[in-house]
Structures are given as C-alpha cells and as structure tokens.
mmCIF file of the C-alpha atoms, coordinates in Angstrom:
data_MODEL
# 
_entry.id   MODEL 
# 
loop_
_atom_site.group_PDB 
_atom_site.id 
_atom_site.type_symbol 
_atom_site.label_atom_id 
_atom_site.label_alt_id 
_atom_site.label_comp_id 
_atom_site.label_asym_id 
_atom_site.label_entity_id 
_atom_site.label_seq_id 
_atom_site.pdbx_PDB_ins_code 
_atom_site.Cartn_x 
_atom_site.Cartn_y 
_atom_site.Cartn_z 
_atom_site.occupancy 
_atom_site.B_iso_or_equiv 
_atom_site.pdbx_formal_charge 
_atom_site.auth_seq_id 
_atom_site.auth_comp_id 
_atom_site.auth_asym_id 
_atom_site.auth_atom_id 
_atom_site.pdbx_PDB_model_num 
ATOM 1  C CA . MET A 1 1  ? 0.000   0.000  0.000   1.00 0.00 ? 1  MET A CA 1 
ATOM 2  C CA . LEU A 1 2  ? 2.775   2.456  0.841   1.00 0.00 ? 2  LEU A CA 1 
ATOM 3  C CA . GLU A 1 3  ? 4.651   1.716  -2.368  1.00 0.00 ? 3  GLU A CA 1 
ATOM 4  C CA . HIS A 1 4  ? 1.492   2.390  -4.369  1.00 0.00 ? 4  HIS A CA 1 
ATOM 5  C CA . ALA A 1 5  ? 0.979   5.664  -2.467  1.00 0.00 ? 5  ALA A CA 1 
ATOM 6  C CA . ARG A 1 6  ? 4.591   6.678  -3.135  1.00 0.00 ? 6  ARG A CA 1 
ATOM 7  C CA . ASP A 1 7  ? 4.175   5.985  -6.853  1.00 0.00 ? 7  ASP A CA 1 
ATOM 8  C CA . ARG A 1 8  ? 0.948   7.987  -7.011  1.00 0.00 ? 8  ARG A CA 1 
ATOM 9  C CA . ALA A 1 9  ? 2.537   10.884 -5.096  1.00 0.00 ? 9  ALA A CA 1 
ATOM 10 C CA . VAL A 1 10 ? 5.448   11.009 -7.542  1.00 0.00 ? 10 VAL A CA 1 
ATOM 11 C CA . GLU A 1 11 ? 3.011   10.978 -10.479 1.00 0.00 ? 11 GLU A CA 1 
ATOM 12 C CA . ALA A 1 12 ? 1.080   13.854 -8.897  1.00 0.00 ? 12 ALA A CA 1 
ATOM 13 C CA . GLY A 1 13 ? 4.231   15.795 -7.999  1.00 0.00 ? 13 GLY A CA 1 
ATOM 14 C CA . VAL A 1 14 ? 3.443   15.632 -4.273  1.00 0.00 ? 14 VAL A CA 1 
ATOM 15 C CA . ASP A 1 15 ? 6.160   15.323 -1.641  1.00 0.00 ? 15 ASP A CA 1 
ATOM 16 C CA . LEU A 1 16 ? 5.076   12.827 1.046   1.00 0.00 ? 16 LEU A CA 1 
ATOM 17 C CA . ASP A 1 17 ? 6.851   11.274 3.996   1.00 0.00 ? 17 ASP A CA 1 
ATOM 18 C CA . LEU A 1 18 ? 5.219   7.844  4.296   1.00 0.00 ? 18 LEU A CA 1 
ATOM 19 C CA . ARG A 1 19 ? 6.234   5.512  7.117   1.00 0.00 ? 19 ARG A CA 1 
ATOM 20 C CA . GLU A 1 20 ? 5.350   2.022  8.247   1.00 0.00 ? 20 GLU A CA 1 
ATOM 21 C CA . GLY A 1 21 ? 5.662   0.996  11.873  1.00 0.00 ? 21 GLY A CA 1 
ATOM 22 C CA . ASP A 1 22 ? 3.938   0.329  15.156  1.00 0.00 ? 22 ASP A CA 1 
ATOM 23 C CA . MET A 1 23 ? 1.696   3.306  15.842  1.00 0.00 ? 23 MET A CA 1 
ATOM 24 C CA . ARG A 1 24 ? 2.224   2.832  19.584  1.00 0.00 ? 24 ARG A CA 1 
ATOM 25 C CA . ASP A 1 25 ? 5.875   3.783  19.054  1.00 0.00 ? 25 ASP A CA 1 
ATOM 26 C CA . LEU A 1 26 ? 5.369   6.742  16.709  1.00 0.00 ? 26 LEU A CA 1 
ATOM 27 C CA . ALA A 1 27 ? 8.130   9.337  17.052  1.00 0.00 ? 27 ALA A CA 1 
ATOM 28 C CA . LEU A 1 28 ? 9.067   12.199 14.756  1.00 0.00 ? 28 LEU A CA 1 
ATOM 29 C CA . ASP A 1 29 ? 11.663  14.964 14.995  1.00 0.00 ? 29 ASP A CA 1 
ATOM 30 C CA . ALA A 1 30 ? 9.233   17.598 13.695  1.00 0.00 ? 30 ALA A CA 1 
ATOM 31 C CA . LEU A 1 31 ? 5.531   18.413 13.688  1.00 0.00 ? 31 LEU A CA 1 
ATOM 32 C CA . ALA A 1 32 ? 3.356   16.469 11.254  1.00 0.00 ? 32 ALA A CA 1 
ATOM 33 C CA . ALA A 1 33 ? 0.706   18.223 9.169   1.00 0.00 ? 33 ALA A CA 1 
ATOM 34 C CA . LEU A 1 34 ? -1.316  15.007 8.964   1.00 0.00 ? 34 LEU A CA 1 
ATOM 35 C CA . ILE A 1 35 ? -1.093  11.636 10.635  1.00 0.00 ? 35 ILE A CA 1 
ATOM 36 C CA . TYR A 1 36 ? -3.200  9.101  8.777   1.00 0.00 ? 36 TYR A CA 1 
ATOM 37 C CA . CYS A 1 37 ? -4.241  5.819  10.315  1.00 0.00 ? 37 CYS A CA 1 
ATOM 38 C CA . PRO A 1 38 ? -6.287  3.870  7.734   1.00 0.00 ? 38 PRO A CA 1 
ATOM 39 C CA . PHE A 1 39 ? -8.899  1.150  7.867   1.00 0.00 ? 39 PHE A CA 1 
ATOM 40 C CA . ARG A 1 40 ? -9.956  1.547  11.501  1.00 0.00 ? 40 ARG A CA 1 
ATOM 41 C CA . ALA A 1 41 ? -6.481  0.479  12.572  1.00 0.00 ? 41 ALA A CA 1 
ATOM 42 C CA . LEU A 1 42 ? -6.973  1.811  16.101  1.00 0.00 ? 42 LEU A CA 1 
ATOM 43 C CA . LEU A 1 43 ? -9.660  -0.809 16.628  1.00 0.00 ? 43 LEU A CA 1 
ATOM 44 C CA . HIS A 1 44 ? -7.046  -3.516 16.108  1.00 0.00 ? 44 HIS A CA 1 
ATOM 45 C CA . LEU A 1 45 ? -5.014  -2.419 19.117  1.00 0.00 ? 45 LEU A CA 1 
ATOM 46 C CA . PRO A 1 46 ? -5.631  -5.011 21.829  1.00 0.00 ? 46 PRO A CA 1 
ATOM 47 C CA . THR A 1 47 ? -6.180  -2.744 24.844  1.00 0.00 ? 47 THR A CA 1 
ATOM 48 C CA . TRP A 1 48 ? -7.377  0.730  25.753  1.00 0.00 ? 48 TRP A CA 1 
ATOM 49 C CA . ALA A 1 49 ? -3.904  1.334  27.166  1.00 0.00 ? 49 ALA A CA 1 
ATOM 50 C CA . ASP A 1 50 ? -2.460  0.732  23.683  1.00 0.00 ? 50 ASP A CA 1 
ATOM 51 C CA . ARG A 1 51 ? -4.919  3.206  22.165  1.00 0.00 ? 51 ARG A CA 1 
ATOM 52 C CA . ARG A 1 52 ? -4.095  5.783  24.822  1.00 0.00 ? 52 ARG A CA 1 
ATOM 53 C CA . ARG A 1 53 ? -0.365  5.278  24.248  1.00 0.00 ? 53 ARG A CA 1 
ATOM 54 C CA . THR A 1 54 ? -0.902  5.886  20.536  1.00 0.00 ? 54 THR A CA 1 
ATOM 55 C CA . PHE A 1 55 ? -2.635  9.218  21.169  1.00 0.00 ? 55 PHE A CA 1 
ATOM 56 C CA . GLU A 1 56 ? 0.071   10.162 23.679  1.00 0.00 ? 56 GLU A CA 1 
ATOM 57 C CA . ARG A 1 57 ? 2.604   9.665  20.877  1.00 0.00 ? 57 ARG A CA 1 
ATOM 58 C CA . VAL A 1 58 ? 0.551   11.720 18.408  1.00 0.00 ? 58 VAL A CA 1 
ATOM 59 C CA . ALA A 1 59 ? -0.052  14.723 20.693  1.00 0.00 ? 59 ALA A CA 1 
ATOM 60 C CA . PRO A 1 60 ? 3.540   16.078 20.796  1.00 0.00 ? 60 PRO A CA 1 
ATOM 61 C CA . ILE A 1 61 ? 3.900   15.988 17.004  1.00 0.00 ? 61 ILE A CA 1 
ATOM 62 C CA . SER A 1 62 ? 0.474   17.461 16.239  1.00 0.00 ? 62 SER A CA 1 
ATOM 63 C CA . PRO A 1 63 ? 0.649   21.085 15.044  1.00 0.00 ? 63 PRO A CA 1 
ATOM 64 C CA . ARG A 1 64 ? -1.960  22.149 17.590  1.00 0.00 ? 64 ARG A CA 1 
ATOM 65 C CA . GLY A 1 65 ? -0.590  20.271 20.586  1.00 0.00 ? 65 GLY A CA 1 
ATOM 66 C CA . GLY A 1 66 ? -2.726  17.188 20.349  1.00 0.00 ? 66 GLY A CA 1 
ATOM 67 C CA . GLU A 1 67 ? -5.769  18.694 18.707  1.00 0.00 ? 67 GLU A CA 1 
ATOM 68 C CA . GLY A 1 68 ? -6.153  17.277 15.261  1.00 0.00 ? 68 GLY A CA 1 
ATOM 69 C CA . ASN A 1 69 ? -8.192  16.014 12.407  1.00 0.00 ? 69 ASN A CA 1 
ATOM 70 C CA . ILE A 1 70 ? -9.944  12.696 12.128  1.00 0.00 ? 70 ILE A CA 1 
ATOM 71 C CA . VAL A 1 71 ? -10.486 11.527 8.568   1.00 0.00 ? 71 VAL A CA 1 
ATOM 72 C CA . ARG A 1 72 ? -13.060 8.874  7.761   1.00 0.00 ? 72 ARG A CA 1 
ATOM 73 C CA . THR A 1 73 ? -11.818 7.322  4.547   1.00 0.00 ? 73 THR A CA 1 
ATOM 74 C CA . ARG A 1 74 ? -14.932 5.364  3.664   1.00 0.00 ? 74 ARG A CA 1 
ATOM 75 C CA . THR A 1 75 ? -17.038 8.490  3.325   1.00 0.00 ? 75 THR A CA 1 
ATOM 76 C CA . LEU A 1 76 ? -14.143 10.870 2.663   1.00 0.00 ? 76 LEU A CA 1 
ATOM 77 C CA . GLN A 1 77 ? -15.393 13.264 5.321   1.00 0.00 ? 77 GLN A CA 1 
ATOM 78 C CA . ALA A 1 78 ? -13.100 15.127 7.663   1.00 0.00 ? 78 ALA A CA 1 
ATOM 79 C CA . ARG A 1 79 ? -13.737 16.779 10.986  1.00 0.00 ? 79 ARG A CA 1 
ATOM 80 C CA . SER A 1 80 ? -11.504 19.121 12.876  1.00 0.00 ? 80 SER A CA 1 
ATOM 81 C CA . TYR A 1 81 ? -11.483 18.769 16.642  1.00 0.00 ? 81 TYR A CA 1 
ATOM 82 C CA . GLY A 1 82 ? -10.020 21.410 18.862  1.00 0.00 ? 82 GLY A CA 1 
# 
C-alpha cells in the first residue's frame, strides 16, 4: 500500500513522507501536518492502554498540541477537533 501511495505521489508531484511501523511507538523529529491511520487500525489495538499510548505519541507531534483532524476514509469526510 505504501509503495502504491509513493508511486501515485510522484506521479502527482506531491512530496510525502510515508512511514510504516507500530503506531504505539510513533516518534518524529518535527511536527506532522497530517497523521493518517487507515482502515480503523486503532480498533485492532488489543487494549485501551495501547490506544491511549498511541494518542500520547501523536499529541507532541500534532501542530496544535494534540488537537487534530480525524479523517473517515470510507465516506471521505473530515472533521476538525479542537
């Protein structure tokens, strides 16, 4: 999936930083404009503690200090929370 996204980004002339890894261990050196977690992936985390840990990792790299956008890919609707 990431390779396909990279190919499409190159075709569209878009610069993307796409990464694969365990979302519970997400760490970046800079703020991220968008963090995308597809296909209800959070529901596959085994415990609420894992989900909380994921959001604790996202908060410091969110441009608004943990406030962010949730994108529902099936309906292509986006909401801003904050």
